[in-house]
matplotlib code that plots the C-alpha trace (Angstrom):
import matplotlib.pyplot as plt

x = [-50.7, -48.2, -45.5, -42.3, -39.5, -40.2, -43.6, -44.4, -47.8, -48.8, -51.9, -52.0, -54.8, -53.8, -57.3, -58.8, -59.8, -62.7, -60.6, -57.5, -55.1, -52.7, -49.1, -47.4, -43.6, -42.5, -38.9, -38.1, -34.8, -34.5, -33.7, -30.3, -29.1, -29.9, -26.8, -26.1, -29.5, -31.4, -34.7, -34.1, -31.0, -33.3, -35.4, -38.9, -41.9, -44.2, -47.9, -50.8, -54.0, -56.8, -60.3, -61.9, -60.7, -57.6, -54.2, -51.2, -47.5, -45.5, -42.0, -40.1, -36.5, -35.3, -31.5, -29.7, -32.3, -36.1, -37.7, -40.6, -43.2, -42.4, -44.4, -47.5, -50.4, -53.0, -55.8, -59.1, -60.0, -63.2, -61.8, -58.6, -58.0, -58.2, -55.6, -53.2, -53.7, -52.8, -49.6, -48.7, -49.2, -46.8, -44.3, -44.5, -43.7, -40.6, -39.0]
y = [59.5, 57.6, 59.8, 57.9, 58.3, 54.9, 53.2, 50.2, 48.5, 45.3, 43.3, 39.7, 37.4, 34.3, 34.4, 34.4, 37.3, 38.2, 38.5, 40.6, 42.0, 44.9, 44.1, 47.3, 47.9, 51.1, 52.3, 55.2, 55.8, 57.0, 54.3, 55.7, 55.2, 51.5, 49.3, 47.6, 48.9, 46.2, 47.0, 44.8, 46.9, 50.0, 50.9, 49.9, 47.6, 45.5, 45.3, 43.2, 45.2, 42.7, 42.9, 42.1, 45.4, 44.0, 45.5, 43.6, 44.2, 41.2, 42.5, 45.1, 46.3, 49.4, 49.8, 49.6, 48.2, 48.0, 49.5, 47.6, 50.2, 50.1, 46.9, 47.7, 45.7, 44.0, 46.4, 46.9, 49.7, 50.8, 52.9, 53.0, 56.5, 55.1, 52.3, 55.0, 57.1, 54.1, 53.5, 57.2, 57.2, 54.3, 56.1, 59.3, 57.1, 55.5, 58.4]
z = [-46.1, -44.0, -42.6, -43.4, -45.9, -47.6, -47.9, -50.2, -50.4, -52.2, -52.4, -51.1, -52.3, -50.3, -48.8, -52.3, -54.7, -52.5, -49.3, -50.2, -47.7, -48.0, -47.1, -46.1, -45.7, -44.0, -43.4, -41.1, -43.0, -46.6, -49.1, -50.0, -46.3, -46.1, -45.6, -49.0, -50.2, -48.3, -46.7, -43.7, -42.8, -42.2, -39.2, -40.0, -39.9, -41.9, -41.5, -42.7, -43.2, -43.9, -45.3, -41.9, -40.4, -38.6, -38.8, -37.4, -37.3, -38.3, -38.6, -36.6, -36.7, -34.8, -34.5, -32.2, -29.8, -29.9, -26.9, -25.2, -26.2, -29.9, -30.5, -32.5, -31.1, -33.3, -33.7, -35.4, -37.8, -39.5, -42.3, -44.2, -42.8, -39.3, -40.2, -41.5, -38.4, -36.2, -38.2, -38.1, -34.3, -34.0, -36.2, -34.0, -30.9, -32.3, -34.3]

ax = plt.figure().add_subplot(projection="3d")
ax.plot(x, y, z, "-o")
ax.set_aspect("equal")
plt.show()
């Protein structure tokens, strides 16, 4: 389980039905605290978890300023539990 107040997952089939990816949105703030109720006004990140075992961060917002060590590097995973652990490790660093 991802340790964040807001987590949303969706499936992307841009690579075809046999090559799905999970698109993950995580906010570090509860939804009721977002300015104007907009996800992009919260501290958080978006990831692509693809079928080949790669997890990549493609959006990051940490207010007021992102710190250099908050960037999540592209990583490989062997199990879904390992991917979740990598995301939770990132969350622990930035919270």
